[in-house]
PLY file of the C-alpha trace (Angstrom):
ply
format ascii 1.0
element vertex 385
property float x
property float y
property float z
element edge 384
property int vertex1
property int vertex2
end_header
16.00 26.02 -9.33
15.65 26.55 -5.64
17.84 23.58 -5.87
19.49 21.81 -3.15
22.22 24.13 -1.87
25.32 23.16 -3.42
27.26 23.02 -0.18
24.52 21.05 1.38
24.24 18.64 -1.55
28.03 18.04 -1.44
27.89 17.08 2.39
25.07 14.75 1.64
26.91 13.08 -1.18
29.94 12.81 0.87
28.19 11.00 3.69
26.06 8.70 1.53
28.72 6.88 -0.32
29.19 6.39 -4.16
26.53 5.27 -6.82
25.61 1.73 -6.59
28.27 -0.60 -8.08
27.57 -1.55 -11.71
27.21 -5.34 -10.93
23.75 -4.71 -9.46
21.33 -6.86 -11.59
18.85 -4.20 -12.29
19.33 -0.37 -11.77
17.63 0.93 -8.57
14.80 3.49 -9.01
12.85 5.92 -7.05
9.39 6.63 -8.61
8.07 10.11 -8.16
4.30 10.13 -7.93
3.51 13.20 -5.66
-0.23 13.41 -4.61
-1.07 10.72 -7.15
-0.06 7.36 -5.89
-2.76 4.72 -5.99
-4.87 7.01 -8.06
-5.71 7.18 -11.83
-2.94 9.69 -12.70
-0.61 7.63 -10.82
-0.90 4.63 -13.10
2.79 4.65 -14.19
3.95 4.52 -10.73
1.15 1.94 -9.65
2.29 -0.26 -12.57
5.95 -0.21 -11.72
5.37 -1.07 -8.01
3.37 -4.02 -9.19
5.68 -5.24 -11.71
9.18 -4.15 -13.12
11.90 -6.19 -14.81
13.94 -3.22 -15.85
14.35 -1.47 -12.65
14.55 -2.48 -8.83
12.01 0.03 -7.37
13.35 1.01 -3.82
10.79 3.75 -2.94
7.84 5.94 -4.10
7.67 9.67 -3.46
4.21 11.04 -2.34
4.19 13.01 0.56
0.31 12.53 1.33
1.19 8.84 1.94
4.43 9.03 3.71
5.15 6.08 5.99
2.87 3.67 4.02
3.90 0.48 2.27
3.13 0.96 -1.41
1.72 -2.65 -1.83
-0.59 -2.06 1.04
-1.78 1.25 -0.66
-2.48 -0.42 -3.89
-3.52 -4.08 -3.12
-3.83 -4.23 0.57
-0.79 -6.48 0.65
2.71 -5.43 1.85
5.51 -5.59 -0.59
8.39 -3.78 1.28
8.68 -0.59 -0.92
8.07 2.36 1.27
6.19 5.58 0.33
8.48 8.55 1.34
7.89 12.30 1.88
10.26 13.76 -0.74
13.35 13.07 -2.83
15.69 13.73 0.00
13.93 11.10 2.08
14.15 8.78 -0.83
17.83 9.27 -1.23
19.16 9.26 2.45
17.23 5.92 3.37
19.53 4.10 0.77
23.03 2.85 1.19
23.87 3.95 -2.31
22.26 6.81 -4.19
19.60 5.28 -6.35
20.49 4.98 -10.07
17.43 6.27 -11.50
14.54 8.88 -10.97
11.39 7.85 -12.71
8.59 10.36 -13.21
5.67 8.24 -12.35
2.84 10.53 -12.81
0.72 10.38 -15.97
-1.12 13.57 -16.16
-3.63 14.20 -18.82
-1.65 17.27 -20.03
1.28 15.07 -20.42
3.58 18.00 -19.48
5.93 18.78 -16.45
4.72 21.35 -13.86
6.95 23.95 -12.74
7.20 22.28 -9.21
7.98 19.08 -10.72
10.58 20.54 -12.80
12.61 21.45 -9.69
12.32 17.83 -8.49
13.74 16.54 -11.74
16.71 19.04 -11.52
17.19 18.07 -7.93
17.50 14.41 -8.93
19.81 15.20 -11.72
22.03 17.07 -9.01
22.12 14.03 -7.11
23.50 12.16 -10.06
20.39 10.17 -10.82
19.43 9.15 -14.34
16.06 10.40 -15.41
13.18 8.36 -16.95
10.10 10.15 -18.21
6.91 8.90 -20.01
5.66 12.52 -20.64
4.54 13.69 -24.02
6.97 16.59 -23.31
10.44 15.22 -24.09
12.78 16.16 -21.18
15.85 15.58 -23.22
14.77 18.54 -25.45
14.38 20.97 -22.60
17.46 23.21 -22.55
17.73 23.65 -18.80
17.08 20.07 -17.93
19.38 18.65 -20.65
22.19 20.93 -19.79
21.92 20.00 -16.26
22.13 16.37 -17.29
25.05 16.71 -19.52
26.94 18.70 -16.66
26.16 15.83 -14.24
27.03 13.08 -16.87
23.60 11.46 -16.51
21.06 10.11 -18.99
17.58 11.23 -19.97
15.33 8.53 -21.22
12.02 9.91 -22.86
10.07 6.69 -23.18
7.48 8.28 -25.55
10.18 9.53 -28.07
9.38 7.39 -31.14
11.90 5.98 -33.67
12.97 8.38 -36.48
10.43 8.57 -39.16
12.73 7.14 -41.86
12.84 4.03 -39.65
9.21 3.59 -39.10
7.30 1.09 -41.13
3.73 0.90 -42.50
1.41 -1.92 -42.00
2.10 -4.70 -44.67
0.01 -7.68 -43.30
2.94 -9.70 -42.19
1.01 -10.20 -38.97
-1.11 -12.70 -40.70
1.90 -15.02 -40.90
2.24 -15.06 -37.07
1.07 -18.37 -35.87
0.57 -17.47 -32.22
-3.00 -16.71 -30.83
-3.05 -12.99 -30.37
-5.26 -11.75 -27.54
-5.75 -7.97 -27.06
-6.76 -6.74 -23.65
-9.12 -3.72 -24.38
-11.28 -1.56 -22.10
-14.10 0.80 -21.72
-11.97 3.70 -20.65
-8.42 4.69 -20.38
-6.41 4.22 -17.08
-8.72 1.29 -16.20
-6.21 -1.53 -15.60
-5.62 -3.07 -19.16
-1.81 -3.34 -18.73
-2.03 -4.82 -15.40
-4.51 -7.47 -16.62
-2.42 -8.16 -19.57
0.74 -8.73 -17.40
-1.25 -10.89 -14.93
-2.51 -13.02 -17.75
0.83 -13.29 -19.30
2.49 -14.52 -16.20
-0.48 -16.92 -15.53
-0.36 -18.63 -18.76
3.49 -19.10 -18.60
2.93 -20.63 -15.26
0.92 -23.51 -16.68
3.17 -24.09 -19.43
1.72 -22.00 -22.20
4.49 -20.03 -23.86
3.20 -16.44 -23.65
4.74 -13.07 -24.50
3.39 -9.60 -23.89
3.65 -6.86 -26.38
3.45 -3.36 -24.59
1.79 -0.44 -26.20
2.07 2.31 -23.65
4.89 4.14 -21.72
4.51 2.19 -18.50
4.93 -1.24 -20.22
8.07 -0.18 -21.88
9.49 1.23 -18.62
8.61 -2.04 -16.85
10.88 -3.77 -19.15
8.58 -5.21 -21.84
10.96 -6.88 -24.28
8.59 -6.06 -27.20
6.77 -2.74 -26.81
6.33 0.80 -28.09
4.54 3.89 -26.75
1.96 3.91 -29.46
0.38 7.40 -28.80
3.63 8.92 -29.64
3.88 7.36 -33.01
2.48 9.23 -36.10
-0.99 7.83 -37.08
0.03 6.53 -40.46
2.77 4.28 -38.91
0.84 3.10 -35.74
-0.48 -0.21 -37.11
2.82 -0.94 -38.91
5.03 -0.32 -35.74
2.77 -2.51 -33.68
2.80 -5.11 -36.34
6.61 -4.87 -36.28
6.70 -5.59 -32.60
4.39 -8.48 -32.85
6.19 -10.12 -35.65
9.51 -9.61 -33.68
7.95 -11.22 -30.81
6.91 -14.23 -32.79
10.29 -14.51 -34.51
12.25 -13.99 -31.40
10.16 -16.28 -28.89
7.89 -18.52 -31.03
5.16 -18.30 -28.24
1.90 -19.86 -28.23
0.10 -16.79 -27.18
0.95 -13.06 -27.79
-0.99 -10.67 -25.46
-1.32 -7.07 -26.65
-1.80 -4.33 -24.19
-4.72 -2.16 -25.20
-4.90 1.81 -24.90
-7.68 4.05 -24.18
-11.23 2.74 -25.32
-12.39 2.23 -28.96
-15.59 4.28 -28.08
-13.69 7.16 -26.58
-13.65 10.14 -28.61
-10.28 11.34 -27.21
-8.24 8.22 -28.20
-7.66 6.80 -31.53
-5.00 4.17 -30.37
-7.50 1.38 -29.69
-8.53 1.36 -33.38
-4.81 0.95 -34.35
-4.26 -1.77 -31.86
-7.21 -3.71 -33.46
-6.05 -3.08 -36.82
-2.40 -3.62 -36.42
-2.41 -6.77 -34.16
-5.39 -8.33 -35.82
-6.24 -10.22 -32.66
-8.01 -13.45 -32.65
-9.69 -12.55 -29.37
-10.19 -9.64 -26.99
-10.57 -9.55 -23.25
-12.49 -6.38 -22.12
-11.51 -4.42 -18.84
-14.44 -2.47 -17.18
-14.89 -0.58 -13.83
-18.41 -0.99 -12.82
-18.39 1.87 -10.30
-16.73 4.34 -12.45
-19.42 6.76 -13.42
-17.75 8.91 -16.03
-14.89 8.61 -18.31
-11.50 9.54 -16.80
-10.91 13.33 -16.94
-14.28 13.73 -18.75
-16.98 14.29 -16.09
-19.59 14.96 -18.68
-19.03 11.78 -20.58
-20.79 8.76 -19.02
-19.08 5.46 -19.09
-20.34 2.98 -21.67
-22.01 -0.27 -20.84
-19.66 -3.19 -21.48
-22.18 -4.66 -23.79
-22.07 -1.54 -26.02
-18.26 -1.70 -26.13
-18.29 -5.52 -27.01
-20.64 -4.74 -29.76
-18.50 -1.92 -31.08
-15.24 -3.95 -30.93
-16.78 -6.91 -32.72
-18.16 -4.71 -35.49
-14.94 -2.82 -35.88
-12.77 -5.80 -36.14
-12.84 -9.35 -37.12
-12.36 -10.68 -33.68
-14.62 -11.88 -30.63
-14.60 -10.71 -27.02
-14.02 -13.84 -24.86
-14.45 -12.60 -21.45
-14.47 -9.46 -19.12
-12.18 -8.33 -16.39
-13.10 -6.05 -13.63
-11.28 -3.02 -12.19
-12.56 -3.01 -8.66
-11.99 0.69 -7.81
-14.65 2.04 -5.49
-15.92 -1.45 -4.60
-15.69 -3.51 -1.45
-14.81 -7.13 -1.70
-18.27 -8.24 -0.87
-19.58 -6.30 -4.00
-17.35 -8.15 -6.42
-19.03 -11.52 -6.43
-22.42 -10.19 -7.07
-21.23 -7.98 -9.86
-19.21 -10.56 -11.58
-22.33 -12.80 -11.45
-24.48 -10.13 -12.86
-22.07 -9.28 -15.66
-21.74 -12.96 -16.60
-25.39 -13.33 -16.73
-25.91 -10.30 -18.78
-23.34 -10.94 -21.33
-23.18 -14.78 -21.29
-19.29 -14.34 -20.71
-16.71 -15.47 -18.28
-15.97 -12.66 -15.75
-13.13 -12.29 -13.23
-11.05 -9.64 -11.37
-7.29 -10.33 -12.38
-6.13 -8.92 -8.93
-8.37 -10.31 -6.43
-9.78 -13.57 -7.71
-7.64 -16.69 -8.57
-5.66 -16.50 -11.70
-7.14 -19.76 -12.87
-10.27 -17.88 -13.58
-8.35 -15.77 -16.14
-6.57 -18.63 -17.76
-9.82 -20.61 -17.89
-11.20 -17.72 -20.02
-8.47 -18.28 -22.54
-8.48 -22.06 -22.61
-12.25 -21.99 -23.01
-11.98 -20.00 -26.07
-8.95 -21.83 -27.30
-9.09 -25.46 -26.00
-6.16 -26.51 -28.17
-3.83 -24.37 -25.81
-4.34 -26.79 -22.95
-1.18 -28.29 -21.88
-2.31 -31.86 -22.11
-3.92 -31.51 -25.43
-0.84 -29.92 -26.94
1.33 -32.70 -25.45
-0.79 -35.16 -27.25
-0.63 -33.30 -30.57
3.13 -32.93 -30.37
0 1
1 2
2 3
3 4
4 5
5 6
6 7
7 8
8 9
9 10
10 11
11 12
12 13
13 14
14 15
15 16
16 17
17 18
18 19
19 20
20 21
21 22
22 23
23 24
24 25
25 26
26 27
27 28
28 29
29 30
30 31
31 32
32 33
33 34
34 35
35 36
36 37
37 38
38 39
39 40
40 41
41 42
42 43
43 44
44 45
45 46
46 47
47 48
48 49
49 50
50 51
51 52
52 53
53 54
54 55
55 56
56 57
57 58
58 59
59 60
60 61
61 62
62 63
63 64
64 65
65 66
66 67
67 68
68 69
69 70
70 71
71 72
72 73
73 74
74 75
75 76
76 77
77 78
78 79
79 80
80 81
81 82
82 83
83 84
84 85
85 86
86 87
87 88
88 89
89 90
90 91
91 92
92 93
93 94
94 95
95 96
96 97
97 98
98 99
99 100
100 101
101 102
102 103
103 104
104 105
105 106
106 107
107 108
108 109
109 110
110 111
111 112
112 113
113 114
114 115
115 116
116 117
117 118
118 119
119 120
120 121
121 122
122 123
123 124
124 125
125 126
126 127
127 128
128 129
129 130
130 131
131 132
132 133
133 134
134 135
135 136
136 137
137 138
138 139
139 140
140 141
141 142
142 143
143 144
144 145
145 146
146 147
147 148
148 149
149 150
150 151
151 152
152 153
153 154
154 155
155 156
156 157
157 158
158 159
159 160
160 161
161 162
162 163
163 164
164 165
165 166
166 167
167 168
168 169
169 170
170 171
171 172
172 173
173 174
174 175
175 176
176 177
177 178
178 179
179 180
180 181
181 182
182 183
183 184
184 185
185 186
186 187
187 188
188 189
189 190
190 191
191 192
192 193
193 194
194 195
195 196
196 197
197 198
198 199
199 200
200 201
201 202
202 203
203 204
204 205
205 206
206 207
207 208
208 209
209 210
210 211
211 212
212 213
213 214
214 215
215 216
216 217
217 218
218 219
219 220
220 221
221 222
222 223
223 224
224 225
225 226
226 227
227 228
228 229
229 230
230 231
231 232
232 233
233 234
234 235
235 236
236 237
237 238
238 239
239 240
240 241
241 242
242 243
243 244
244 245
245 246
246 247
247 248
248 249
249 250
250 251
251 252
252 253
253 254
254 255
255 256
256 257
257 258
258 259
259 260
260 261
261 262
262 263
263 264
264 265
265 266
266 267
267 268
268 269
269 270
270 271
271 272
272 273
273 274
274 275
275 276
276 277
277 278
278 279
279 280
280 281
281 282
282 283
283 284
284 285
285 286
286 287
287 288
288 289
289 290
290 291
291 292
292 293
293 294
294 295
295 296
296 297
297 298
298 299
299 300
300 301
301 302
302 303
303 304
304 305
305 306
306 307
307 308
308 309
309 310
310 311
311 312
312 313
313 314
314 315
315 316
316 317
317 318
318 319
319 320
320 321
321 322
322 323
323 324
324 325
325 326
326 327
327 328
328 329
329 330
330 331
331 332
332 333
333 334
334 335
335 336
336 337
337 338
338 339
339 340
340 341
341 342
342 343
343 344
344 345
345 346
346 347
347 348
348 349
349 350
350 351
351 352
352 353
353 354
354 355
355 356
356 357
357 358
358 359
359 360
360 361
361 362
362 363
363 364
364 365
365 366
366 367
367 368
368 369
369 370
370 371
371 372
372 373
373 374
374 375
375 376
376 377
377 378
378 379
379 380
380 381
381 382
382 383
383 384
């Protein structure tokens, strides 16, 4: 690498103190998202800044947005997590060297660029553990793995599946799960399904409905989802069974009233098959559909127009024995004044409840679930019990 010069590195480390003490509740982490924070390919970083149980995010690296507050960039609400210029700036601003470097970009190719490789090697040189959600496993890279071994740091490849001999096929045991299962699907990839699923899970728990989220992508696993797998890294024949395994584990471990399943891709999208596995493996009682009204074409496919939500609903309900109970909006490209008219239009055209999980009261989202499953209403459940 044109790495940090060894003598310079030694000087920096000597002036910055040791790694953070081990009694810190959650490991500190810097999220790398150069040129993509707040954008579609920055969805991993975006999600970690909004919600992370596994790591305490201390900064985001994106030189184009240096000096900004990351919450302000994403949601127009400050969260105190700064966006910094580069790795050096991320490290020197902390009293202790951050524990973890998270590669927070989700490029369509799923591979590490040559420039980003140098950043990863520099993070290792600082003594930081590496977390990556790429399809390319950094732990299998000879140079990176050798550097990590020499520095005595770990590499966590989120998308690395279990060994084939440990994977399981679908066996129908999900039918014995008594919790109501709700999948959050979408009309495209990188459209906010995970965010809506997270907001819904928190909101239902807040009103006394025991709810567990099952993550199905690399970001959810990074965020600390207790139950989750990166499904697009699992061989197809095991996808339904591995998801079923997670749902059964969530039921047996928590006995929730509701299990929310994070969707992936879109059932109608020819580049993705994970949506089909999610519908088959989770056997959801209901689906909430995430849609971006101002998105003209599919992400990374400029010649592929976005589907109408009505068409996606028809496809989902024809493919699986389930029903779509509402629509949530991704407000990208929309002014706040555009939202209410669009919500009313979609509600009128589809006859469904419609909301935006991030900008409208969460009660609208929980009402969507309670309208479909009135037995979940806390007062009703208290009488029944």
